[in-house]
C-alpha positions as CSV (number, residue, x, y, z in Angstrom):
1,M,29.9,1.1,46.2
2,D,26.2,1.8,45.8
3,F,25.9,1.9,49.6
4,L,28.8,4.3,49.9
5,R,27.3,6.6,47.2
6,Q,23.9,6.5,48.9
7,Y,25.5,7.2,52.3
8,G,27.4,10.1,50.8
9,R,24.3,11.6,49.3
10,F,22.5,11.2,52.7
11,A,25.3,12.8,54.7
12,A,25.4,15.8,52.2
13,S,21.7,16.3,52.5
14,M,21.8,16.2,56.3
15,A,24.6,18.8,56.3
16,A,22.6,21.0,54.0
17,A,19.6,20.7,56.2
18,A,21.6,21.6,59.2
19,A,23.0,24.6,57.5
20,L,19.5,25.7,56.4
21,L,18.2,25.3,60.0
22,A,21.0,27.3,61.4
23,A,20.4,30.1,58.8
24,C,16.7,30.2,59.5
25,H,16.8,30.1,63.4
26,D,15.8,33.5,64.8
27,G,16.7,32.9,68.4
28,P,20.3,32.5,69.9
29,F,21.2,29.2,71.4
30,D,24.7,30.0,72.4
31,E,25.0,33.7,71.9
32,T,25.9,35.9,74.9
33,P,23.4,38.8,75.2
34,P,25.0,42.2,74.9
35,E,25.9,43.7,78.2
36,T,24.4,47.0,79.3
37,P,27.2,49.5,79.2
38,F,28.3,50.8,82.6
39,A,27.1,54.3,83.3
40,P,28.7,56.1,86.3
41,A,26.6,58.1,88.6
42,T,26.1,61.8,87.5
43,T,24.2,62.9,90.6
44,T,23.0,61.7,94.0
45,I,19.5,60.6,95.1
46,A,19.4,63.6,97.5
47,D,20.1,66.0,94.6
48,L,17.4,64.7,92.3
49,P,14.3,66.8,91.7
50,H,11.7,66.0,94.4
51,P,8.2,66.9,93.1
52,A,5.5,67.8,95.6
53,D,3.6,64.8,96.9
54,G,1.4,63.3,94.2
55,S,3.1,65.2,91.3
56,S,5.7,64.0,88.9
57,V,8.4,65.1,86.4
58,Y,9.6,63.4,83.2
59,V,13.4,63.1,83.1
60,T,15.1,64.1,79.8
61,G,18.6,64.8,81.1
62,D,21.5,62.3,81.7
63,L,20.7,61.6,85.3
64,V,22.2,58.5,86.8
65,V,22.3,57.6,90.5
66,S,23.8,54.7,92.4
67,G,22.6,53.1,95.7
68,I,22.3,49.9,97.8
69,V,19.1,47.9,97.6
70,T,17.4,48.0,101.0
71,T,14.1,46.0,100.4
72,S,13.0,42.6,99.3
73,D,9.8,41.4,97.6
74,R,10.2,37.9,99.0
75,S,7.4,38.3,101.5
76,F,5.4,40.6,99.3
77,G,5.6,43.5,101.8
78,F,7.0,45.3,98.8
79,Y,5.2,44.2,95.6
80,R,7.1,44.6,92.3
81,T,9.1,47.5,93.7
82,L,12.5,47.9,95.4
83,C,14.1,50.7,97.4
84,I,17.7,51.9,97.1
85,E,19.6,54.2,99.4
86,S,22.8,56.2,99.3
87,D,24.3,58.8,101.8
88,G,21.1,59.2,103.8
89,A,18.7,59.5,100.9
90,G,16.4,56.9,99.4
91,M,14.0,56.2,96.6
92,E,11.7,53.5,95.2
93,V,12.0,51.9,91.7
94,M,8.6,51.0,90.3
95,A,9.9,47.8,88.5
96,G,6.5,46.1,88.0
97,I,8.0,42.6,87.8
98,D,8.2,39.6,90.2
99,R,11.2,38.0,92.0
100,L,13.2,41.2,92.2
101,H,15.0,39.7,95.3
102,V,16.7,37.2,93.0
103,D,18.3,39.7,90.6
104,Y,18.6,42.6,93.0
105,P,19.0,41.2,96.5
106,V,19.2,43.3,99.6
107,G,22.7,44.7,100.0
108,C,23.7,44.7,96.3
109,R,24.8,48.0,94.7
110,V,22.9,49.2,91.6
111,T,23.0,52.0,89.1
112,L,19.7,53.6,88.0
113,L,19.6,55.4,84.6
114,L,16.7,57.9,84.9
115,E,16.6,59.4,81.4
116,G,13.3,58.5,79.9
117,L,11.7,57.7,83.3
118,T,9.2,59.7,85.4
119,V,10.0,60.7,89.0
120,G,7.3,61.5,91.4
121,T,6.7,61.5,95.2
122,Y,4.2,59.3,97.0
123,R,3.9,59.3,100.8
124,G,7.0,61.4,100.9
125,V,9.1,58.8,99.0
126,L,10.7,59.7,95.7
127,Q,9.8,57.1,93.0
128,A,11.1,56.3,89.5
129,G,8.9,54.6,87.0
130,T,6.9,55.3,83.8
131,R,4.4,58.1,83.2
132,P,1.3,57.4,85.1
133,D,-1.9,56.3,83.3
134,A,-4.5,59.0,82.8
135,G,-6.6,59.4,85.9
136,S,-4.1,57.4,88.0
137,F,-4.0,58.1,91.7
138,F,-0.2,57.5,91.7
139,P,2.5,59.8,90.4
140,T,4.3,57.1,88.4
141,G,3.6,53.9,86.6
142,F,5.3,50.5,86.5
143,L,8.1,49.6,84.0
144,V,6.4,46.1,83.7
145,S,8.8,44.1,81.6
146,P,12.2,42.6,82.6
147,A,13.8,44.2,79.5
148,A,12.6,47.7,80.6
149,V,13.9,47.1,84.1
150,A,17.3,45.9,82.8
151,A,17.6,48.9,80.6
152,H,17.4,51.3,83.6
153,L,18.5,49.3,86.7
154,I,21.9,47.7,86.5
155,R,23.4,45.5,89.2
156,L,27.1,46.5,89.6
157,S,28.5,43.4,91.3
158,E,27.6,39.9,92.6
159,T,28.7,40.7,96.1
160,V,26.2,42.0,98.7
161,Q,26.9,44.0,101.8
162,L,25.2,44.1,105.2
163,V,22.4,46.7,105.3
164,V,22.0,48.4,108.6
165,P,19.0,50.7,109.2
166,T,19.5,54.1,110.7
167,C,18.4,54.2,114.3
168,R,16.1,57.2,115.0
169,S,13.6,58.3,117.6
170,I,10.1,59.4,116.5
171,R,11.0,63.0,117.2
172,E,14.1,62.7,115.0
173,L,12.1,61.7,111.9
174,T,12.4,64.1,109.0
175,A,10.8,64.4,105.5
176,E,14.3,64.2,104.0
177,A,14.7,60.7,105.4
178,C,11.6,59.3,103.6
179,G,12.6,56.4,101.4
180,T,15.4,55.3,103.7
181,L,15.6,52.3,105.9
182,V,15.1,53.2,109.6
183,R,14.8,51.5,113.0
184,I,12.8,52.9,115.9
185,D,13.3,51.2,119.3
186,G,11.1,51.2,122.5
187,L,7.7,51.1,120.8
188,I,4.4,49.6,122.1
189,H,1.5,48.8,119.9
190,A,-1.3,51.3,120.7
191,P,-4.3,50.1,118.7
192,E,-6.8,52.8,117.7
193,N,-9.6,50.2,117.8
194,E,-10.1,46.6,118.9
195,T,-9.8,45.2,115.4
196,D,-6.2,46.5,114.9
197,R,-4.6,43.4,116.1
198,N,-2.9,42.1,113.0
199,W,-0.4,43.8,110.7
200,A,-2.6,44.5,107.6
201,G,-3.0,48.2,106.8
202,I,-1.8,51.1,109.1
203,R,-1.2,50.4,112.8
204,R,-0.3,52.9,115.6
205,F,2.7,52.6,117.9
206,R,3.7,54.8,120.8
207,D,7.1,55.5,122.4
208,A,7.9,56.2,126.1
209,S,7.5,60.0,125.5
210,G,3.9,59.5,124.2
211,A,4.8,60.3,120.5
212,F,3.2,58.2,117.8
213,V,4.5,56.5,114.7
214,Y,2.6,54.1,112.4
215,S,3.5,50.8,110.7
216,Y,2.2,50.0,107.2
217,V,1.8,46.5,105.8
218,R,0.1,45.9,102.5
219,A,-2.8,43.4,102.6
220,G,-1.1,41.0,100.2
221,A,2.0,40.5,102.4
222,D,2.7,37.0,103.7
223,F,2.5,38.3,107.2
224,A,-0.4,40.7,106.9
225,D,-2.7,38.4,108.9
226,A,-0.2,37.7,111.7
227,E,-0.9,39.0,115.1
228,I,1.1,42.0,116.3
229,P,3.3,41.0,119.2
230,A,2.5,42.4,122.7
231,G,5.1,44.3,124.7
232,R,8.0,46.6,123.7
233,C,9.4,46.2,120.2
234,S,11.5,47.8,117.6
235,L,10.2,48.5,114.1
236,V,12.4,48.4,110.9
237,G,11.3,49.6,107.5
238,I,11.1,52.2,104.8
239,L,10.1,55.6,106.2
240,Q,7.1,57.3,104.7
241,R,5.1,60.4,105.4
242,E,1.4,61.2,104.9
243,E,0.8,64.9,104.3
244,Q,-3.0,64.4,104.2
245,A,-3.0,62.9,107.6
246,G,-1.3,65.7,109.4
247,G,2.2,64.8,108.3
248,R,2.3,61.5,110.3
249,Y,5.2,59.1,109.7
250,L,4.8,55.5,108.7
251,I,7.3,52.6,108.6
252,K,6.6,50.2,105.7
253,L,7.7,46.8,106.9
254,R,9.5,44.4,104.5
255,D,8.7,41.2,106.3
256,E,7.7,39.9,109.8
257,T,11.3,40.1,111.0
258,D,11.1,43.8,110.8
259,C,9.3,43.8,114.1
260,I,12.0,42.9,116.7
261,H,10.6,42.0,120.2
């Protein structure tokens, strides 16, 4: 009987301790995080305000857009950002976090809630992010945290669709197409000097008519040091435009497969 009484007291104390532990725990073990409420699109990317290159606007209205993800950060051609596109217009989301290709893979549809964000234009591409830091060269800043990204960028479904770039010639490029995924065929690398043999930075290409377009690959990309293939090729990437360089167009490559030869 003494054993049973002692066992009973022990069991009761353990139950009380467990209850106390549960009451004091400040992090959920089995709680489902609240879902971000679905917000239907209220406008289109094309109809958003497009500030002049280098300037920005803080969004106070209920502006929501939807689009398909067209870029991946897997090869670091795009670093902590992703581009979305809808109905021939595109924009870049300045997420500021890694591994975006896991949560927002190419081909998935997303909704972007713009209220409380800053939109600006860089190299002709509309961007959405935070207010830029004082003295910053860029019109927007990075959201930085996963929570901040999740509060504004919502993946609508688990399914992904095939993303096909729009085929254009160099002479068909327009400022309105900046931010969209394009493909230009029949190009030949036309280096401006003998050191322009790898992808890093800005590289010049020429088509059969003698018109020029430029590729852009950030120095931190996995393929930045790879040699540019010789011969005719096609380039795929996000279209950009440099006003300060005479309005020349650039194609920002996502990875090495964006050069088809």
